[in-house]
C-alpha positions as CSV (number, residue, x, y, z in Angstrom):
1,M,-0.2,-0.2,0.0
2,S,1.7,3.5,-1.0
3,A,2.3,6.2,1.6
4,T,-0.6,8.4,-0.1
5,S,-3.3,5.4,0.3
6,H,-2.1,5.3,3.7
7,N,-2.4,9.1,4.4
8,N,-5.8,8.9,3.1
9,R,-6.7,6.5,6.1
10,L,-5.4,9.2,8.5
11,H,-8.0,10.6,10.4
12,F,-7.1,14.0,12.7
13,L,-8.5,13.8,16.0
14,D,-10.9,16.8,17.0
15,R,-8.8,19.7,18.4
16,D,-11.6,20.6,21.0
17,H,-12.1,17.4,22.4
18,S,-8.5,16.9,22.8
19,I,-8.6,20.4,24.5
20,L,-11.0,18.8,27.0
21,A,-9.3,15.6,27.3
22,F,-6.2,17.9,28.6
23,N,-8.7,18.9,31.2
24,E,-9.3,16.0,32.3
25,R,-5.7,15.1,32.7
26,V,-5.2,18.0,34.7
27,M,-8.3,17.2,37.0
28,D,-6.3,13.6,37.7
29,W,-4.3,15.9,40.1
30,A,-6.7,16.9,42.1
31,R,-7.6,12.9,42.7
32,R,-4.4,12.3,43.5
33,A,-3.7,10.9,47.3
34,D,-0.1,11.7,47.1
35,V,-0.7,15.3,46.2
36,P,-1.1,17.6,49.2
37,L,-4.9,18.5,49.9
38,L,-4.9,22.5,49.1
39,E,-3.3,22.0,45.9
40,R,-5.7,19.2,45.0
41,L,-8.1,22.0,45.6
42,R,-6.2,24.5,43.4
43,F,-5.9,22.1,40.3
44,L,-9.9,21.9,40.6
45,S,-9.9,25.4,40.2
46,I,-7.6,25.2,37.5
47,V,-9.6,23.3,35.5
48,S,-12.6,25.7,35.9
49,S,-10.2,28.7,34.6
50,N,-9.2,26.4,31.7
51,L,-12.8,25.6,31.1
52,D,-13.6,29.5,31.2
53,E,-11.2,30.2,28.6
54,F,-12.4,27.2,26.5
55,F,-16.2,28.7,26.0
56,E,-14.8,32.3,25.7
57,V,-12.5,31.5,22.9
58,R,-13.5,27.9,21.2
59,M,-17.4,27.9,21.8
60,A,-18.9,30.8,20.0
61,P,-18.8,29.0,16.2
62,H,-20.1,25.8,17.7
63,L,-23.2,28.0,19.1
64,A,-24.0,29.9,16.4
65,A,-24.1,26.4,14.3
66,R,-26.4,24.8,16.9
67,K,-28.9,28.2,16.5
68,A,-29.1,27.7,12.8
69,N,-29.4,24.2,13.2
70,E,-26.1,23.9,10.8
71,Q,-25.7,20.2,9.6
72,R,-22.7,20.3,7.6
73,G,-19.1,21.9,7.6
74,L,-16.8,22.0,10.5
75,Y,-19.2,23.5,13.1
76,T,-22.7,22.0,13.1
77,A,-25.2,21.5,15.9
78,E,-23.8,18.0,16.6
79,T,-20.7,19.6,17.2
80,H,-22.0,21.8,19.7
81,D,-24.2,18.9,21.3
82,R,-20.8,16.6,21.5
83,I,-18.8,19.1,23.1
84,A,-21.6,20.1,25.4
85,A,-22.0,16.5,26.8
86,K,-18.2,16.1,27.3
87,V,-18.1,19.4,29.2
88,H,-21.4,18.2,31.3
89,A,-19.5,15.0,32.0
90,L,-16.4,16.7,33.0
91,V,-17.9,19.3,35.5
92,A,-19.9,16.7,37.0
93,Q,-16.9,14.8,37.7
94,Q,-15.4,18.1,38.8
95,Y,-17.9,18.6,41.4
96,A,-18.4,15.3,42.5
97,I,-14.6,15.5,43.6
98,Y,-15.1,18.6,45.3
99,N,-18.0,17.5,47.2
100,D,-17.4,13.8,47.7
101,E,-13.7,13.9,48.4
102,L,-12.2,17.4,48.9
103,L,-14.7,19.1,51.1
104,P,-14.7,15.8,53.5
105,L,-10.7,15.7,53.5
106,L,-10.7,19.3,54.2
107,E,-13.0,19.2,57.4
108,K,-10.8,16.4,58.7
109,K,-8.3,18.7,58.7
110,G,-9.9,21.2,60.4
111,I,-10.9,23.4,57.3
112,K,-14.3,23.7,56.8
113,L,-17.1,25.9,54.8
114,V,-19.9,26.3,57.0
115,A,-23.3,26.2,55.1
116,H,-26.5,28.3,56.5
117,G,-27.8,25.1,58.0
118,E,-24.9,24.3,60.2
119,R,-23.9,27.5,61.5
120,N,-24.5,27.9,65.2
121,P,-26.4,30.6,66.9
122,R,-23.1,32.7,67.1
123,Q,-22.0,32.1,64.0
124,R,-25.3,33.4,62.6
125,R,-25.4,36.4,64.5
126,W,-22.1,36.9,63.2
127,V,-23.1,36.4,59.5
128,K,-25.6,38.6,59.8
129,E,-24.1,41.4,61.4
130,F,-21.2,41.1,58.8
131,F,-23.6,41.1,55.6
132,V,-25.2,44.4,57.3
133,R,-22.1,46.1,57.7
134,E,-19.9,45.2,54.8
135,V,-22.0,43.6,52.0
136,Q,-25.7,44.9,51.8
137,P,-24.4,48.5,51.1
138,L,-22.6,47.3,48.1
139,L,-25.8,45.4,46.6
140,M,-28.5,46.8,44.6
141,P,-31.6,44.6,43.9
142,V,-33.5,45.3,40.6
143,G,-37.0,44.4,40.3
144,L,-37.9,43.5,36.7
145,D,-40.6,45.7,35.2
146,P,-41.0,47.4,31.7
147,A,-39.0,50.4,32.9
148,H,-36.0,48.3,34.6
149,P,-35.0,45.5,31.6
150,F,-33.1,42.8,32.7
151,P,-29.8,44.4,33.2
152,Q,-26.6,43.7,31.7
153,V,-24.7,40.9,33.0
154,A,-20.6,41.2,33.0
155,N,-18.8,37.9,31.9
156,K,-18.3,35.3,34.6
157,S,-19.6,37.7,37.0
158,L,-21.7,36.4,40.3
159,N,-25.5,37.3,40.5
160,F,-28.9,36.0,42.0
161,I,-31.8,35.5,40.2
162,V,-34.7,35.8,42.9
163,R,-38.5,35.3,42.4
164,L,-40.8,37.2,44.9
165,T,-44.5,37.0,45.8
166,G,-46.4,40.1,47.0
167,K,-46.5,43.9,45.4
168,D,-43.9,46.2,45.1
169,A,-44.5,49.8,46.5
170,F,-46.3,50.6,43.9
171,G,-48.5,48.1,43.9
172,R,-47.2,45.9,41.0
173,E,-46.3,42.6,41.1
174,N,-43.2,42.0,39.4
175,E,-41.8,38.9,40.9
176,I,-38.5,38.5,39.3
177,A,-35.1,40.5,40.4
178,I,-31.9,40.4,39.7
179,V,-28.7,40.9,42.7
180,K,-25.4,41.8,40.8
181,V,-22.5,40.8,43.3
182,P,-19.7,43.3,43.0
183,R,-16.2,42.1,41.8
184,I,-14.6,43.9,44.5
185,L,-16.1,41.7,47.3
186,P,-14.0,38.4,48.3
187,R,-15.6,35.2,47.5
188,F,-14.8,33.6,50.8
189,F,-14.6,35.0,54.4
190,R,-13.2,33.6,57.3
191,M,-15.3,33.6,60.5
192,P,-14.4,34.3,64.0
193,P,-12.8,31.1,65.7
194,I,-14.9,28.7,68.0
195,Q,-13.7,28.6,71.5
196,G,-11.9,25.4,72.2
197,S,-12.0,24.4,68.6
198,K,-9.1,24.1,66.2
199,Q,-11.2,24.2,62.9
200,T,-10.7,26.9,60.7
201,H,-14.0,28.2,59.5
202,F,-15.1,29.7,56.5
203,V,-18.3,31.2,54.7
204,S,-18.7,31.9,51.0
205,I,-20.2,35.3,49.5
206,S,-22.7,33.0,47.6
207,S,-23.7,31.6,51.2
208,L,-23.6,34.9,53.1
209,I,-25.7,36.5,50.6
210,R,-28.5,33.7,50.0
211,S,-28.7,33.5,53.7
212,H,-30.0,37.2,53.9
213,L,-31.9,37.6,50.2
214,A,-35.2,38.2,52.0
215,D,-33.6,41.4,54.0
216,L,-32.6,43.3,50.4
217,F,-36.7,42.9,49.7
218,P,-38.5,44.1,52.8
219,G,-42.5,43.3,52.6
220,R,-42.0,40.7,49.8
221,Q,-41.5,36.9,50.3
222,V,-38.5,35.3,48.4
223,T,-40.2,31.9,47.3
224,E,-37.3,30.8,44.8
225,F,-33.9,32.1,44.1
226,S,-30.5,30.8,42.3
227,Q,-26.9,31.7,42.0
228,F,-26.1,32.1,38.1
229,R,-23.0,33.1,36.1
230,V,-22.7,33.6,32.7
231,T,-19.6,32.9,30.0
232,R,-19.2,35.1,27.3
233,H,-17.5,35.4,23.9
234,S,-14.4,37.4,24.8
235,D,-11.8,37.1,21.9
236,L,-11.1,40.5,20.6
237,A,-11.5,40.7,17.0
238,V,-10.4,43.9,15.1
239,D,-9.8,44.6,11.8
240,E,-6.3,46.0,11.6
241,E,-6.4,46.7,7.9
242,E,-9.2,49.0,8.8
243,V,-8.5,50.6,12.0
244,K,-6.0,53.5,12.1
245,N,-4.7,53.4,15.5
246,L,-4.7,49.5,16.8
247,R,-4.7,50.7,20.5
248,T,-7.4,53.0,20.3
249,A,-9.6,50.1,19.0
250,L,-8.3,47.5,21.4
251,R,-8.9,49.9,24.3
252,K,-12.9,50.4,22.7
253,G,-13.0,46.6,22.4
254,L,-12.0,45.9,26.0
255,Q,-15.1,48.2,27.2
256,Q,-17.2,45.5,25.4
257,R,-15.4,42.4,26.2
258,H,-17.3,41.8,29.3
259,Y,-20.4,41.7,27.5
260,G,-20.1,39.4,24.4
261,E,-22.1,37.0,23.1
262,A,-23.6,34.6,26.1
263,L,-21.9,31.2,25.4
264,R,-22.5,29.3,28.8
265,L,-25.2,29.5,31.6
266,E,-24.6,28.1,35.4
267,V,-27.1,27.9,37.9
268,S,-27.6,26.6,41.3
269,A,-28.4,22.8,40.8
270,G,-31.5,23.1,42.8
271,C,-32.7,26.4,40.3
272,S,-36.2,25.8,39.6
273,E,-37.5,25.2,35.9
274,F,-39.2,28.7,35.9
275,L,-36.2,30.4,36.9
276,S,-33.8,28.5,34.5
277,S,-36.1,29.1,31.7
278,F,-36.3,32.5,32.4
279,L,-32.8,33.1,32.3
280,Q,-32.2,30.8,29.2
281,A,-34.6,33.1,27.1
282,Q,-33.1,36.4,28.5
283,F,-29.7,34.9,27.0
284,A,-31.2,32.9,24.2
285,L,-29.3,29.7,24.9
286,P,-30.2,26.2,24.3
287,L,-30.6,23.6,26.9
288,E,-27.3,22.1,26.3
289,S,-25.7,25.4,27.5
290,L,-27.4,25.2,31.0
291,Y,-25.3,24.0,33.6
292,R,-26.6,23.1,36.9
293,V,-23.5,23.0,39.4
294,P,-23.9,21.5,42.9
295,G,-21.9,24.2,44.6
296,P,-20.3,27.6,43.9
297,V,-21.2,28.3,40.2
298,N,-17.2,29.5,40.0
299,L,-14.6,27.1,41.0
300,V,-11.8,29.5,40.0
301,R,-12.3,31.6,43.2
302,L,-11.4,28.7,45.5
303,N,-8.0,30.3,45.2
304,Q,-9.0,33.1,47.5
305,L,-9.9,30.2,50.1
306,I,-6.7,28.4,49.4
307,D,-4.4,31.6,50.0
308,Q,-6.3,32.2,53.6
309,V,-5.6,28.8,54.8
310,D,-2.4,28.7,57.2
311,A,-1.2,25.0,56.4
312,P,2.1,24.8,55.1
313,A,1.4,20.7,55.4
314,L,-1.3,20.8,52.9
315,R,0.6,22.5,50.3
316,F,3.2,21.4,48.0
317,E,6.6,22.0,49.4
318,R,8.0,25.6,48.5
319,F,10.5,25.4,45.7
320,Q,13.3,27.9,44.9
321,G,14.9,27.5,41.7
322,G,18.7,27.4,42.3
323,W,21.2,29.9,40.5
324,P,22.0,28.6,36.8
325,A,24.8,26.1,37.0
326,Q,26.7,28.0,34.0
327,L,26.5,31.7,35.6
328,T,28.6,32.7,38.8
329,P,27.3,35.3,41.0
330,G,28.5,38.6,40.5
331,Q,30.5,37.9,37.1
332,S,29.6,40.2,34.6
333,Y,27.1,38.5,32.1
334,F,29.2,40.3,29.0
335,E,32.3,38.7,30.2
336,R,30.8,35.3,30.6
337,L,29.1,35.3,27.1
338,Q,32.0,36.1,25.6
339,Q,33.4,32.7,26.6
340,G,30.1,30.6,25.3
341,D,26.6,30.8,25.2
342,V,24.3,29.9,28.5
343,L,21.6,28.0,28.6
344,I,19.0,28.3,31.8
345,H,16.2,26.0,32.3
346,Q,13.0,27.6,33.8
347,P,11.9,27.3,36.8
348,Y,14.8,24.5,38.1
349,E,17.1,27.4,37.2
350,S,16.1,30.8,38.5
351,F,14.7,33.5,36.1
352,D,16.0,36.4,38.2
353,A,19.4,35.6,36.2
354,V,17.6,36.9,33.1
355,L,16.7,40.3,34.9
356,A,20.0,40.5,36.4
357,F,21.4,40.5,32.5
358,L,19.0,43.0,31.8
359,R,19.9,45.4,34.7
360,E,23.5,45.5,34.3
361,A,22.8,46.2,30.8
362,V,20.8,49.1,32.0
363,E,23.4,50.0,34.5
364,D,26.5,49.6,32.3
365,P,27.6,53.0,30.7
366,N,29.2,51.3,27.6
367,V,25.7,49.5,26.5
368,L,23.9,52.0,23.8
369,A,20.9,50.2,23.1
370,I,18.3,47.5,24.3
371,K,15.4,46.2,22.5
372,Q,12.8,44.0,23.6
373,T,9.6,42.1,22.6
374,I,7.1,42.4,25.0
375,Y,4.2,39.6,25.3
376,R,3.5,38.9,28.8
377,T,5.2,40.7,31.7
378,G,2.9,40.1,34.6
379,A,1.5,42.9,36.7
380,K,4.3,45.3,38.6
381,S,6.9,44.0,36.0
382,E,10.3,45.0,37.4
383,L,11.6,44.6,33.6
384,M,9.0,47.3,32.4
385,N,10.5,49.4,35.3
386,L,13.7,48.4,34.0
387,L,13.3,49.6,30.7
388,R,12.2,52.9,31.6
389,E,15.2,53.5,33.8
390,A,17.3,52.4,30.5
391,V,15.7,55.2,29.0
392,R,16.1,58.1,31.7
393,L,20.0,56.9,31.6
394,G,20.1,57.9,28.0
395,K,20.2,54.4,26.1
396,E,18.1,53.9,23.2
397,V,15.1,51.9,23.8
398,T,12.9,49.9,21.5
399,A,10.0,47.4,22.3
400,V,8.0,45.5,20.5
401,V,4.9,45.5,22.3
402,E,2.0,42.8,21.4
403,L,-1.2,44.3,22.1
404,K,-3.1,41.5,21.3
405,A,-1.8,39.3,23.6
406,R,-5.1,37.2,24.8
407,F,-6.4,38.5,28.0
408,D,-3.2,41.1,28.6
409,E,-4.3,43.5,25.9
410,E,-5.0,46.1,28.9
411,A,-1.7,45.3,30.4
412,N,0.1,46.0,27.5
413,I,-1.7,49.1,26.5
414,N,-0.7,50.5,30.1
415,Y,2.9,49.1,29.3
416,A,3.3,50.8,26.2
417,E,2.0,54.1,26.9
418,R,4.4,54.2,29.9
419,L,7.3,53.6,28.2
420,E,6.3,56.0,25.2
421,S,6.0,58.5,27.9
422,V,9.3,58.4,29.2
423,G,10.5,58.6,25.6
424,A,11.3,54.7,24.4
425,Q,10.4,53.7,21.1
426,V,7.4,51.5,21.1
427,V,6.1,49.7,18.1
428,Y,3.3,46.8,17.8
429,G,4.9,44.9,15.5
430,V,3.4,43.5,12.1
431,V,-0.3,44.0,11.2
432,G,-2.5,41.0,11.4
433,L,0.2,38.9,12.9
434,K,1.1,38.9,16.8
435,T,4.2,39.3,17.9
436,H,5.0,35.9,20.1
437,A,8.9,35.7,19.8
438,K,10.9,36.4,23.0
439,M,14.1,38.2,22.3
440,L,16.2,40.8,23.9
441,L,19.1,42.6,22.2
442,V,21.7,44.6,23.8
443,T,24.3,46.4,22.0
444,R,27.3,47.5,23.9
445,R,30.4,49.3,22.9
446,E,33.6,47.6,23.4
447,E,37.3,48.8,22.3
448,G,35.8,50.8,19.6
449,R,33.3,48.7,18.3
450,L,29.8,47.6,19.0
451,R,29.3,44.5,20.0
452,R,25.6,42.4,20.5
453,Y,24.4,40.3,23.3
454,G,21.0,38.4,22.8
455,H,18.5,36.4,25.4
456,I,16.0,34.6,23.3
457,S,13.5,32.1,25.1
458,T,10.7,29.7,24.9
459,G,8.7,31.7,27.2
460,N,7.5,35.0,28.6
461,Y,9.0,37.9,30.3
462,N,7.1,37.0,33.4
463,P,8.7,36.5,36.9
464,G,5.3,35.1,37.7
465,T,4.9,32.4,35.5
466,A,8.6,31.8,35.3
467,R,8.5,30.2,38.8
468,L,5.5,27.9,37.3
469,Y,6.4,27.3,33.6
470,T,9.3,25.1,32.4
471,D,11.4,27.0,29.6
472,I,14.3,27.4,28.1
473,S,16.3,30.8,28.4
474,Y,19.0,31.3,25.9
475,L,21.9,33.8,26.6
476,T,24.2,34.6,23.5
477,A,27.1,36.9,22.2
478,D,27.3,34.6,19.1
479,D,27.7,37.3,16.1
480,A,25.8,35.3,13.5
481,L,22.9,35.0,15.5
482,T,22.5,38.3,17.5
483,A,22.9,39.5,14.1
484,D,19.8,37.8,13.1
485,L,17.9,39.2,16.2
486,E,19.1,43.1,15.2
487,Q,17.4,42.3,11.5
488,I,14.3,40.9,13.2
489,F,14.1,44.1,15.3
490,L,14.8,45.8,12.3
491,H,11.8,44.4,10.3
492,L,9.4,44.8,13.2
493,A,10.0,48.2,13.3
494,S,10.4,49.3,9.8
495,Q,8.5,46.7,7.9
496,N,11.3,46.3,5.5
497,R,11.7,43.1,4.0
498,L,13.9,40.6,5.9
499,P,17.0,39.9,4.8
500,K,18.5,36.0,4.8
501,L,19.0,34.8,8.3
502,N,22.1,33.5,9.2
503,K,20.9,30.7,11.9
504,A,17.4,31.5,12.9
505,L,14.1,31.0,11.6
506,I,11.3,32.9,11.7
507,A,7.7,32.6,11.1
508,P,5.6,33.0,9.3
509,F,8.2,33.3,6.4
510,H,10.4,30.1,7.3
511,L,9.3,28.5,10.3
512,H,6.7,26.2,8.8
513,K,8.5,25.5,5.4
514,A,11.6,24.4,7.3
515,M,10.1,22.0,10.1
516,L,8.1,20.4,6.9
517,E,11.4,19.9,5.2
518,K,13.4,18.5,8.2
519,V,10.6,16.2,8.6
520,E,10.4,15.3,4.7
521,A,14.0,14.8,4.9
522,A,14.3,12.5,7.9
523,G,11.3,9.9,5.8
524,A,13.5,10.2,2.6
525,A,16.5,9.2,4.9
526,A,14.5,5.9,6.2
527,R,12.8,5.1,3.1
528,E,16.9,4.6,1.9
529,G,17.4,2.5,5.0
530,K,19.0,5.0,6.6
531,E,18.8,6.0,10.5
532,A,16.1,8.5,10.9
533,R,14.6,10.0,14.4
534,I,12.2,13.0,15.4
535,V,11.7,13.7,18.9
536,L,9.7,17.1,19.6
537,K,8.8,18.8,22.7
538,M,5.7,21.4,22.3
539,N,2.4,22.5,24.1
540,A,-0.1,22.0,21.3
541,L,-0.3,19.9,17.6
542,T,-2.9,21.2,15.7
543,D,-1.5,22.2,12.2
544,E,-2.7,20.0,9.5
545,P,-0.1,19.9,7.3
546,L,2.9,19.2,9.7
547,A,0.8,16.5,11.5
548,R,0.3,15.0,8.0
549,A,4.0,15.1,7.1
550,L,4.7,13.3,10.6
551,A,2.8,10.5,9.7
552,H,3.8,10.1,6.3
553,A,7.2,9.8,8.0
554,S,6.1,7.6,10.3
555,Q,4.9,5.2,7.4
556,Q,8.4,5.5,5.7
557,G,10.2,4.3,8.9
558,V,10.9,7.4,11.0
559,K,10.9,6.6,14.7
560,I,8.9,9.7,15.9
561,D,8.1,10.7,19.9
562,L,6.0,13.3,20.7
563,I,5.6,15.1,23.9
564,V,2.8,17.3,23.6
565,R,1.1,18.6,26.8
566,G,-2.2,19.8,25.2
567,A,-4.4,19.6,22.2
568,C,-3.0,16.7,19.6
569,I,-4.6,16.1,16.4
570,L,-2.4,13.2,15.1
571,P,-3.4,9.9,16.3
572,A,-0.8,7.6,17.6
573,Q,0.1,3.8,16.7
574,V,-2.8,3.8,14.3
575,P,-2.0,0.6,12.4
576,G,-0.6,1.1,9.1
577,V,-0.7,5.0,9.3
578,T,0.9,6.0,12.6
579,D,2.8,2.7,13.6
580,N,5.8,4.6,14.5
581,V,4.4,7.9,16.3
582,R,4.4,7.8,20.0
583,I,2.5,10.7,21.6
584,R,2.8,11.6,25.4
585,S,1.5,14.2,27.5
586,V,3.2,15.4,30.8
587,I,1.1,17.2,33.1
588,G,2.9,18.0,36.1
589,R,3.3,20.2,39.0
590,L,4.9,22.7,36.9
591,L,3.0,23.5,33.5
592,E,5.3,22.1,30.7
593,H,6.1,24.9,28.0
594,S,9.4,24.7,26.6
595,R,9.4,23.6,22.7
596,V,12.2,21.9,21.6
597,G,13.1,19.8,17.9
598,Y,15.5,17.0,17.7
599,F,16.2,15.4,14.2
600,C,18.5,13.0,13.8
601,I,18.9,12.3,9.8
602,D,21.5,9.6,8.7
603,A,23.5,9.9,12.2
604,A,23.4,14.1,11.6
605,E,21.6,15.8,14.5
606,E,20.0,19.1,14.8
607,L,18.2,20.5,17.7
608,W,15.9,23.6,18.0
609,L,14.7,25.6,20.5
610,S,11.7,27.8,19.8
611,S,9.0,29.9,21.1
612,A,6.6,28.2,18.3
613,D,3.8,25.6,19.0
614,W,2.9,23.2,15.7
615,M,-0.3,25.4,15.6
616,N,-1.3,27.0,12.2
617,R,-1.3,30.2,14.1
618,N,2.0,30.0,15.3
619,M,3.4,29.1,11.9
620,L,1.5,31.0,9.7
621,R,-0.1,34.1,11.7
622,R,2.7,35.2,14.0
623,V,5.8,36.4,14.3
624,E,7.6,33.3,15.9
625,L,11.4,32.6,16.4
626,A,13.4,29.0,16.2
627,W,17.3,28.7,16.8
628,P,19.4,26.1,16.8
629,V,21.5,24.8,20.0
630,T,25.0,23.7,18.1
631,D,27.2,23.8,21.3
632,P,27.7,19.6,22.1
633,A,27.3,20.5,25.7
634,L,24.5,22.5,25.8
635,R,22.6,20.3,23.2
636,H,23.3,17.2,25.3
637,R,21.8,18.8,28.2
638,V,18.7,19.6,26.4
639,M,18.4,16.6,25.4
640,E,18.9,15.4,28.8
641,E,16.5,17.6,30.8
642,C,14.0,18.3,27.9
643,I,13.6,15.1,26.0
644,N,15.0,11.9,27.6
645,I,13.9,12.5,31.2
646,Y,10.5,12.9,29.7
647,L,10.3,10.1,27.7
648,H,11.2,8.0,30.6
649,D,8.4,9.6,33.1
650,T,6.0,7.0,34.3
651,K,4.3,9.3,37.1
652,D,2.9,12.5,35.3
653,A,2.7,11.2,31.7
654,W,0.2,10.1,29.8
655,L,0.3,8.0,26.6
656,L,-2.2,9.0,23.6
657,Q,-4.0,6.1,22.1
658,P,-5.2,5.5,18.6
659,D,-8.8,6.5,19.6
660,G,-7.7,9.7,21.1
661,S,-8.0,8.4,24.6
662,Y,-5.0,8.9,27.1
663,V,-3.7,6.2,29.2
664,P,-1.0,6.9,32.4
665,A,2.2,6.1,31.6
666,G,2.8,4.2,34.8
667,L,0.3,1.5,33.9
668,T,1.6,-1.8,33.0
669,G,0.4,-4.2,30.3
670,T,-1.8,-5.8,32.8
671,G,-3.2,-2.3,33.9
672,K,-1.6,-2.1,37.4
673,T,0.3,0.6,38.6
674,R,3.9,-0.1,38.6
675,T,5.7,-0.2,41.7
676,V,8.4,2.5,41.0
677,L,7.4,5.6,39.3
678,H,9.3,8.2,38.1
679,S,8.8,11.9,37.7
680,A,10.8,13.8,35.3
681,Q,9.8,17.3,37.1
682,A,10.6,15.8,40.7
683,T,14.1,14.9,39.6
684,L,15.0,18.1,38.3
685,M,13.4,20.0,40.8
686,A,15.6,17.7,43.5
687,R,18.5,18.5,40.7
688,Y,18.6,21.9,40.5
689,G,16.4,23.5,43.2
690,S,16.9,24.7,46.8
691,K,13.8,24.1,49.3
692,G,12.7,26.1,51.8
């Protein structure tokens, strides 16, 4: 059978279902008895956060097809209903873990969410006084009538719907009222301790308000009520070809983001059919979009509860990344990089070293210019303060700020304006493309000539996520590679044609084609009986041409190992189609984020690091960077720490099956768990980190 006919049998896995399967794997951490209890609760909240984003970004076309009863195409009524059924099942599992496992275990550890019916008289008095003093003044119930239509309800906000009997002050029988809960109110409050008890008691804002809803409607009787929450479409769409000022257009779009199309309605499990139907009609949602939940409608906010609990034994041991092995504290980065490239494996090695590099560049009088891309830097960014200080000290600072970084648009607009206000040159990349490449370039005068020093990374310039995400930072003074960085910055600022680069590959110009060629070259070598192997590590594989090329290479005999954390459309080990493809997903305490590509073709090895996943958007609609690691010692280290150790993970890894399901890598052929389980992340944390 020819390779073409084999590829005709290649059926890609559904991307949206693959995303939901990823969240099932994340939720497994909430089940694991070896995970500290509060961390299990945190993983449960991570699943909720991920589901929120799934609806905000991925669900709108499916819902539109459902409403139009579309029967053909990529989005249909059936695709909507299949996804909704999957999410309903996942949410049911989530609340079962929350109610049946985690809350009882927390209570055994002395941490209890006290419901209204469980409060003793003293606690009820405290709740009543607290409600009157701290909460009621911030609530504004709205009775619905022709002069008071259904109010605008913000995306993911907490609200109550109430049904009333009796008449209002004007003798009318308007029976429905809405109570919006301000975001400024915390979602959990710590109650005063009970004398002689070691338990820590909390009350949720929803429980506190529901206990005193009647107080908001004097003279009326509350007969029914429910908390509810609406998730809306939140992916900003701006026609960059039409707008004159992208920053202004995005600011206007941000004002409307909280009130996009309704996609999901969450209500209390006991919400009456009357109230749920009323809400469904208001938001124009089908029954499949209604989620009845036996608990808080927003488990994301459990983080507020977790942060208030003083119980170190119920958390992970604090992990502090060590100082990078290749760097000596106090040594000049410029002197060190003249000796060779430096690799920092975050967070096992500290991101503080990257900030120290920038700080030295800012303070060094011989540094003339600093250029940097800004995608996500986090709140109160020290990096942004350093760039502003560089301008104050007279250096030329150029910042390529990506205004369209999803859900960071407002922060990046504010950073751009602050940098411009002190005289930095701020540009917004290329129209129609997101600038996702992570680059920092320093130009320094040395002995009468200019020399460049660069930092490039698989991850963001965000100190917060740098403690939680695995990424590779790469510091270099390599003339060819830093010259490439200079050309890329010039291209982003001037829009001039990009010249031929020395070492780097850049999307959307070269990267996609180059990766296809490398996969095809491996296939051609295997067909001739030569050694050929591909190992790739990334967050997602959803680009169909690349996935098809990998399947074809597999059919030609290339041994392929893929480490794909999230969505993956390529099925593994389908007989006659992807026999030689093995795919695993590693879900650990840290978020796997580094992108690595290894190609061995007839004994010639190449190793690439990149900011890009193998997704169509990354390859063709973003500015992305990939660069080779040519130093033998550094290449060996990346292979060992990012590839080999993960291929042998049996504790946190899942293996993709031909049907798209995942099974734990720690299971033996008999379905039993291996007695010895190996975690790549735990090994690296022990190797590099300092506890305490």
